[in-house]
C-alpha positions in Angstrom: 143.1 56.8 113.8 140.2 54.4 113.6 136.9 54.8 115.4 137.5 51.6 117.3 141.0 52.5 118.5 139.7 56.0 119.6 136.8 54.6 121.5 139.0 52.0 123.2 141.3 54.5 124.5 138.7 56.8 125.8 137.8 57.0 129.5 134.8 54.7 130.4 135.2 53.0 127.0 133.7 55.8 124.9 134.6 59.1 123.1 132.8 60.9 120.4 134.5 59.7 117.2 135.4 63.1 115.8 138.6 61.8 114.0 136.3 59.6 111.8 134.1 62.4 110.6 134.6 64.2 107.3 134.0 67.7 108.6 134.8 69.4 105.4 132.1 67.5 103.6 129.7 68.2 106.5 130.6 71.9 106.3 130.0 72.0 102.5 126.5 70.3 103.0 125.5 72.8 105.8 126.6 75.7 103.6 124.4 74.5 100.8 121.3 74.2 102.9 121.9 77.6 104.7 122.4 79.3 101.4 118.7 79.3 100.5 117.6 81.2 103.7 120.9 82.8 104.5 121.2 85.0 101.4 117.9 86.7 102.2 118.7 86.9 105.9 122.1 88.6 105.2 120.5 91.1 102.9 117.8 91.9 105.5 120.3 92.5 108.2 122.7 94.4 105.9 119.9 96.7 104.7 118.7 97.3 108.3 115.4 95.9 107.4 115.4 93.5 110.5 117.5 92.8 113.5 119.8 89.7 113.8 117.0 87.4 114.8 116.0 85.9 111.4 119.6 85.4 110.5 120.3 83.6 113.9 117.3 81.3 113.4 118.5 80.6 109.8 122.0 79.6 111.0 120.6 77.2 113.5 117.6 75.8 111.5 119.6 75.0 108.5 121.2 72.3 110.4 118.0 70.2 110.2 118.6 69.3 106.6 121.8 67.6 107.5 119.9 64.7 109.4 118.8 62.9 106.2 122.3 63.1 104.7 123.8 61.8 108.0 121.4 58.9 108.4 121.3 57.9 104.7 124.8 58.7 103.6 124.7 56.7 100.3 121.7 58.7 99.0 122.8 61.9 100.7 123.9 63.9 97.6 120.6 63.0 95.8 118.6 63.8 98.9 120.5 67.1 99.2 119.6 67.9 95.5 115.9 67.2 96.0 115.7 69.2 99.2 117.7 72.0 97.6 115.4 72.1 94.7 112.3 72.7 97.2 114.4 75.2 99.2 115.4 77.0 96.0 111.9 77.3 94.8 110.6 78.5 98.1 113.6 80.9 98.7 112.7 82.7 95.3 109.5 84.1 96.9 111.2 85.5 100.0 114.1 86.7 98.0 111.8 88.4 95.5 109.7 89.8 98.3 112.8 91.4 99.8 113.9 92.8 96.4 110.6 94.6 96.0 109.6 95.6 99.6 112.9 95.4 101.6 110.9 93.3 104.1 110.9 89.8 105.4 108.3 87.4 104.0 105.6 86.4 106.7 102.2 84.9 107.1 100.8 88.3 106.5 101.9 88.1 102.9 100.0 85.0 102.6 96.9 86.8 103.8 97.3 89.4 101.0 97.9 86.7 98.4 94.8 84.7 99.3 92.8 88.0 99.4 93.9 88.9 95.9 92.5 87.8 92.5 94.4 86.9 89.3 93.9 90.4 87.8 95.4 92.0 90.9 98.4 89.4 90.8 99.0 90.4 87.1 99.0 94.1 87.9 101.4 93.4 90.8 103.9 91.5 88.5 103.6 94.2 85.9 104.2 97.0 88.4 107.3 95.6 90.1 109.0 93.6 87.6 112.4 95.0 86.7 115.0 93.9 84.1 117.7 93.3 86.8 115.7 90.6 88.5 116.4 88.1 85.7 120.4 88.4 86.0 120.0 88.4 89.9 117.9 85.2 89.7 120.4 83.5 87.4 123.3 84.5 89.7 121.5 83.3 92.7 120.7 80.0 91.0 124.2 79.5 89.8 125.5 79.9 93.4 123.2 77.2 94.5 124.3 74.9 91.7 127.9 75.5 92.4 127.5 74.6 96.1 125.5 71.5 95.1 128.2 70.2 92.7 130.8 70.4 95.5 128.8 68.0 97.8 130.0 64.5 98.4 128.6 61.7 100.6 129.2 62.2 104.3 131.7 59.9 105.9 130.3 59.6 109.4 130.3 56.5 111.6 126.8 55.2 112.4 126.8 56.1 116.1 128.2 59.5 115.5 125.6 60.2 112.8 122.8 59.3 115.3 124.5 61.4 118.0 124.9 64.4 115.6 121.3 64.1 114.5 120.1 64.1 118.1 122.3 67.2 118.9 120.8 68.9 116.0 117.2 68.3 117.2 118.0 69.5 120.6 119.7 72.7 119.3 116.7 73.6 117.3 114.2 72.7 119.9 116.1 74.3 122.9 115.4 78.0 122.2 111.7 77.6 122.0 111.6 75.4 125.1 113.7 77.8 127.1 111.2 80.6 126.2 108.3 78.5 127.4 110.1 77.8 130.7 111.3 81.4 131.0 107.6 82.7 130.5 106.4 80.1 132.9 104.1 78.4 130.2 103.2 74.7 130.4 105.4 72.3 128.4 102.5 70.6 126.6 102.6 69.0 123.1 100.8 72.0 121.7 102.9 74.7 123.3 106.1 72.8 122.2 104.9 72.5 118.6 104.0 76.2 118.5 107.4 77.1 119.9 109.2 74.9 117.4 107.1 76.4 114.6 108.0 79.9 115.7 111.8 79.1 115.7 111.6 77.6 112.2 109.4 80.2 110.7 112.1 82.6 109.5 113.7 79.9 107.2 112.4 78.3 104.0 110.3 76.2 103.4 108.9 76.8 107.0 108.0 80.3 106.1 105.2 78.9 103.9 104.2 75.8 106.0 104.2 77.7 109.4 102.9 80.9 107.8 99.9 78.9 106.2 99.2 77.1 109.5 99.1 80.5 111.2 97.0 82.0 108.5 94.4 79.4 108.7 94.3 79.5 112.4 94.0 83.2 112.7 91.5 83.4 109.8 89.2 81.0 111.6 89.3 83.2 114.7 88.8 86.3 112.6 85.9 84.8 110.6 84.2 84.0 113.8 84.5 87.6 114.9 83.3 88.8 111.5 80.4 86.5 111.6 79.4 87.7 115.0 79.6 91.3 113.9 77.6 90.8 110.8 74.9 89.3 113.0 74.5 92.4 115.2 71.5 94.5 114.5 72.2 98.1 113.2 71.9 101.0 115.6 68.3 102.2 116.1 67.0 105.6 115.1 70.0 106.7 113.3 69.8 110.4 112.3 72.5 112.1 110.1 72.5 115.8 110.3 74.7 115.9 107.2 72.6 113.3 105.3 73.0 113.7 101.4 76.1 116.1 101.7 79.3 115.0 100.1 82.1 114.7 102.8 85.2 112.8 103.6 85.8 111.8 107.3 89.3 110.5 108.2 90.2 108.8 111.4 94.0 108.5 111.9 95.1 106.1 114.6 98.7 106.6 115.7 100.8 104.2 117.7 102.8 104.6 121.0 103.0 108.4 120.5 103.1 110.3 123.8 102.0 114.0 123.6 104.7 114.6 126.2 107.3 114.3 123.4 105.5 116.6 120.9 106.5 120.2 120.7 102.8 120.8 119.7 102.2 120.2 123.4 105.2 122.1 124.8 108.0 119.6 124.5 111.2 121.7 124.2 112.6 119.8 121.2 110.9 120.6 117.8 109.4 117.2 117.3 106.2 118.4 115.6 107.3 121.4 113.4 104.8 120.7 110.7 101.7 120.4 112.9 102.9 123.5 114.7 102.9 125.4 111.3 99.3 124.6 110.7 98.3 125.3 114.4 95.6 127.8 113.4 93.8 125.1 111.5 93.8 122.6 114.3 91.8 122.0 117.5 94.3 120.6 119.9 93.0 118.8 123.0 95.3 118.7 125.9 94.1 116.2 128.5 93.0 113.1 126.5 94.3 109.8 127.7 94.1 106.3 126.5 92.2 103.6 128.5 94.7 100.9 128.1 98.4 100.9 127.2 98.0 98.2 124.5 96.8 98.7 120.9 94.2 95.9 120.6 92.6 96.6 124.0 92.5 100.4 123.4 90.9 100.1 120.0 88.4 97.4 121.2 86.9 100.4 123.3 87.8 103.4 121.0 86.1 101.9 118.0 83.1 100.4 119.8 80.8 101.0 122.7 83.0 99.1 125.1 84.8 101.0 127.8 86.7 100.1 131.1 83.4 99.4 132.9 81.8 97.5 130.1 84.8 95.8 128.3 82.8 93.2 126.3 80.3 95.5 124.5 82.6 95.2 121.4 81.2 91.7 120.8 77.5 92.5 121.3 77.2 96.3 119.9 78.0 97.6 116.4 81.3 99.2 115.9 82.1 102.6 114.5 82.7 101.1 111.0 79.3 99.5 111.1 77.6 102.8 112.0 79.4 104.7 109.3 78.4 102.1 106.7 74.8 102.3 108.0 75.0 106.2 107.6 75.7 105.8 104.0 79.5 106.2 103.8 81.8 104.1 101.8 84.3 102.8 104.3 88.1 102.2 103.8 90.9 101.0 106.1 94.6 101.7 105.4 97.0 100.1 107.7 100.8 99.9 108.2 100.4 97.7 111.1 101.1 93.8 110.7 98.2 92.3 109.1 97.3 88.8 110.4 99.1 87.6 113.5 98.0 86.0 116.7 98.2 89.4 118.4 96.6 91.4 115.5 93.6 89.4 114.6 91.2 91.8 116.2 92.7 94.6 114.1 92.3 92.7 111.0 88.7 91.9 112.1 88.1 95.6 112.4 89.5 96.4 109.1 87.5 93.7 107.3 84.4 95.5 108.6 85.0 98.2 106.0 84.3 98.1 102.3 87.9 98.1 101.2 91.3 97.5 102.9 94.9 98.3 102.1 97.5 96.3 104.0 100.9 97.6 103.7 103.1 95.9 106.4 103.7 92.2 105.8 106.7 91.9 108.1 107.0 88.9 110.5 108.6 90.9 113.3 108.0 94.4 114.6 111.8 94.8 114.7 111.8 95.7 111.0 111.3 98.8 108.8 107.9 99.7 107.4 107.8 103.5 107.2 104.4 105.2 107.6 104.8 107.3 104.5 103.8 104.1 102.7 100.1 105.1 103.6 100.3 108.3 101.7 99.9 106.9 98.1 97.0 104.6 98.8 95.3 107.4 100.9 95.6 109.7 97.9 94.2 107.1 95.7 91.2 106.6 98.0 90.5 110.4 98.0 90.0 110.0 94.3 87.2 107.3 94.8 84.0 108.5 93.1 81.9 107.8 96.3 80.7 111.2 97.6 80.7 110.2 101.2 83.8 108.3 102.5 85.0 107.2 105.8 88.7 106.4 106.0 90.6 104.8 108.9 94.4 105.2 108.6 96.3 103.0 111.1 100.0 104.0 111.5 102.9 102.2 113.1 103.8 105.5 114.6 106.6 105.3 117.3 106.2 101.7 118.2 109.2 100.0 119.7 111.9 99.5 118.4 112.1 103.3 117.7 115.0 103.3 115.5 113.0 101.2 113.0 110.3 103.9 112.7 112.0 106.6 110.8 114.2 107.0 107.8 117.8 108.3 108.3 116.9 111.8 107.1 114.8 112.2 110.1 117.5 111.4 112.6 117.9 115.0 113.6 118.3 114.5 117.4 121.7 113.0 118.2 122.9 114.7 121.4 121.5 116.0 124.7 120.5 119.3 123.3 117.2 120.7 124.9 116.9 117.6 127.2 116.6 117.8 130.9 119.7 117.3 133.1 118.5 113.9 134.5 119.1 112.2 131.1 122.1 109.8 131.4 124.4 108.7 128.6 122.8 105.2 128.6 119.3 106.6 128.2 120.2 109.1 125.5 120.2 106.9 122.5 116.6 105.5 123.3 115.2 109.1 123.9 116.9 110.4 120.7 115.5 107.5 118.7 112.0 108.2 120.1 112.1 111.8 119.4 113.2 111.3 115.9 110.3 108.9 115.4 107.8 111.5 116.8 109.2 114.0 114.4 108.8 111.6 111.5 105.2 110.8 112.7 104.6 114.6 112.6 105.7 114.6 109.0 103.3 111.7 108.1 100.2 113.2 109.9 100.8 116.6 108.5 101.2 115.0 105.0 97.8 113.3 105.3 96.2 116.6 106.2 97.8 118.3 103.3 96.5 115.7 100.9 93.1 115.8 102.4 93.0 119.7 102.2 94.3 119.6 98.5 91.3 117.4 97.6 88.9 120.3 98.6 85.3 119.9 99.7 83.9 119.2 103.1 86.4 117.1 105.0 87.5 116.4 108.6 90.4 114.4 110.1 90.8 113.3 113.7 94.3 112.1 114.8 94.9 110.4 118.1 97.4 107.7 119.3 96.2 104.3 120.7 98.4 104.9 123.9 101.6 106.8 125.0 105.0 105.5 126.0 107.1 106.2 129.0 110.6 107.0 127.8 112.2 107.5 131.2 109.6 110.5 131.7 108.0 109.5 134.9 109.4 110.2 138.4 112.6 108.3 139.0 113.5 108.3 135.3 114.3 104.7 135.4 111.6 103.0 133.2 111.0 102.8 129.5 108.0 101.2 127.9 104.5 100.4 129.2 103.3 98.4 132.3 99.6 98.4 133.1 100.2 97.0 136.5 102.3 100.2 137.4 100.6 103.0 135.4 102.4 106.3 134.7 100.9 109.4 132.9 103.3 109.1 129.9 101.9 105.6 129.1 98.4 107.1 128.6 98.9 110.8 127.7 98.2 111.0 123.9 97.8 113.6 121.2 94.1 114.3 120.2 94.1 116.7 117.2 91.2 117.7 115.0 91.6 119.3 111.5 88.6 120.6 109.5 88.7 122.0 105.9 87.6 125.5 105.2 84.3 124.1 103.5 83.6 122.0 106.5 84.1 124.9 109.0 81.9 127.1 106.9 79.2 124.5 106.7 79.4 123.5 110.3 81.0 126.2 112.4 82.1 125.2 115.9 84.6 126.6 118.3 86.4 124.0 120.5 88.7 126.3 122.5 86.6 125.9 125.6 86.7 122.1 125.3 90.5 121.9 124.9 91.3 121.2 128.6 88.6 118.7 129.4 89.8 115.5 130.9 88.7 112.7 128.4 89.4 109.1 127.7 89.4 107.4 124.2 87.2 104.6 125.6 84.3 107.0 124.7 85.6 108.1 121.4 82.6 106.7 119.4 80.5 109.3 121.0 82.8 112.2 120.2 83.1 111.0 116.6 79.4 110.7 116.2 79.1 114.3 117.5 81.7 115.6 115.1 80.1 113.7 112.2 76.6 114.9 113.0 75.3 111.4 113.8 72.8 110.5 116.6 71.3 107.2 117.4 70.1 105.0 120.3 73.1 104.4 122.4 74.8 107.8 121.6 75.6 109.6 124.8 76.3 113.5 124.4 77.6 113.5 127.9 80.4 111.2 126.7 81.3 113.5 123.8 84.3 115.7 124.4 83.0 118.4 122.2 79.4 118.5 123.3 77.9 121.2 125.6 76.3 118.4 127.8 79.7 116.7 128.4 80.1 115.4 131.8 83.5 114.8 133.3 84.1 111.1 134.4 86.9 109.2 136.0 89.7 108.3 133.7 89.9 104.7 134.7 93.0 102.7 133.7 94.1 99.2 134.6 92.7 95.7 133.4 88.9 95.9 133.4 88.9 92.2 134.2 89.7 93.4 137.7 87.3 96.3 138.4 88.6 96.8 141.9 92.0 97.3 140.5 91.0 100.2 138.2 92.6 103.6 139.0 91.5 107.1 138.2 94.3 108.7 136.1 93.1 112.2 136.8 95.1 112.3 139.9 98.3 112.2 137.7 97.5 115.4 136.0 98.2 117.4 139.1 
């Protein structure tokens, strides 16, 4: 049937000319373009490294490359070959990255690439190159060539070609536009471009184009923060009671771990067996809470002089990293958090305030695997650094949602309702079990850090706390999971706060913290407690804000958005 006869027979004189379209050729062309992102996406999903989202984006975004073939049918096969060559070259990076790390390529990888030098790049290739990569590359390339050789020019009527092209553009733009409308964001040119970029980012070559755009954008923000930090004067009248003594001080920052799910704090399930086994070496503080239920906002206060009443001091006063460098420590930052993203720019800013950084998590989405045991090897390597005085920050991914991505299969020990309260429903059980398994794995990682530090010997100290907690149906009503600052509950803020000291440290600086274990305290004032533990004093240090000081003064545990001072609430009432 011809296009003209089909159109003439249609109501209102028009029908989409489907009978005139060579759908088989169109399908082959689509499969060719999808191949370059699809192979990696299928491997990511099949290995459990990510959820279905990248694959879904790849299925949709690969339609985009059909447009030039539709509009320029005579040159279509040549255009497909040229486009395919670019996609092939770009896909090798993402495929190779998956082969090595089992992770998705992201703009965080670009940050690491641009921060590296040729010597480091050479070491990287030498360390990770394996013989099987060559036949795998050849097989992948042969697959692409086989698909390209089966292409033929598309037979599509002109009007249909334009209509199909328009439909493709709408399909690709629709998800991002819907998210803007759903989140009540303005539909401006800038927001639409950002939404489209985010939708395209999981596929090649947009991983590089969008990733580089985001990298440059966030780098500029981070550089501004770093410049402001470098311009700050050092703390005045710094006195180090331990000056000249070799020591290693470690601050471990957890993620989304509630003490209410730790057996170390009385939870009925054995979620922290390894920390319990070394209980006699630990000082465990029972009533410490976070100031905010979000990582960035919490650490803006915990690592600086900012607090709920003075939230902007992180911009005008030195940070903990600055003070430790001023005190003569070589400073390190090891992180399994995402490196450079719009949300994590402040974290990267903090890390860049140290002398050396190790970035381990280059995933684009939090819904992907990056197990915290990855921090153990670089941590052990840093302990071998010849510097006699070291300050090390280790930032874990902890028990961040989605919980099932936070632990390897061998730590999936909780699978039923054993030892859980009677209110737990069948629909709530999987989430609680995943969270408890993640807490148990977190216990393994924290205890392993302590063991490595202890094995190194000498004077050393490690403080572990979580940035905030998580409500996993724990609060009254048992109907909510997650965090919501507008409706605070104790599980969102109740966190572990655990101190370990080596035998040499305890012998040199004996202190008993048993009487301080039940003091109500908030991590907004952590910088004062850390200074006290490390033997530092300076202008701005306030011993009444130190959890372990004899002059400690109890204060309200203010939670809520400090931008609305009248809306702040004292969390102490929730302890009763």
